[in-house]
C-alpha positions, 0 to 999 in steps of 0.5 A: 602186888596187883591184888593189893593195889586193887583191893577194896571193901564192899559196901555191905562187907563187915570189917572183920571179913575185909581185914581177913582178906587184907591180911591174907594179901599182905601175908602173901606179899610179905612171904615174897619179900615185900616189907610193909610199914605200919603207916602204909598199911593204916593209910591203905585200910583207910583208902579201901573203906567204902564211901559210907565210911567217909566221915569216920575216915575223916575223923580218924585222920583229923584226930590222930596222926597216922604215923602214931596209930597202929593197924590193930588200934585202927581195926579196933576203932573201925569195929567199934564204929561198925557195931554202933552203926549196926545197933542204930540200924536195928533200933531205927527201922523197927520204930519207923516200919511199925509206924509206917505200916500201921498208918499205911494199912489204915490209910489204904483200907480207908481209901479203898472203902471211900473209893468203893463208896464213891464208885457205887454212888457214881454208878447209881447216879449215872444209872438214874440220870440215864433212865431219866433221859430215856424217859424224857426222850421216849417220843411221847408228848409231855403232859402239861399241868394246866394249873402250873402253866399260864399259857403261851408266853406270847399270847397267854392262851392255854388251849393252843399249841405254839405252832397255832399261835398267831404270834409265832407265824413266820412270814 
């Protein structure tokens, strides 16, 4: 009796396997003298279905009186529903997966190529900017093009350094 009370259908288990196990349990109990009425077996089967079958169970309970439905009719109805669910699963993922895989493969390769190109450009930029900084800070005095340089902005003389300018003397 304990097996009957604790019996439940697993999420991925087919209806036929569940019914085979259920029939074995009920036949064992019947051999021990337990009598089941059809209504009791129908309601038990509806209770042991997993949560993914909730909508079908509600539909059956609303559409038919459980007193008038036989166990064979219920099992036939559940098998038909299971076959429809399996057909939908086979059709839908194929379309979605093909589209998703195709798009993701292109996106990944585009992103990889773009990322690699950006990395190479950044690396070249950093190398060039580092070399520029090293050249500027090499310790050699800069050569000033006198044609571009007007002179000291304080006294406008070209030939003296800022430290020699009388305007820059600190008192």
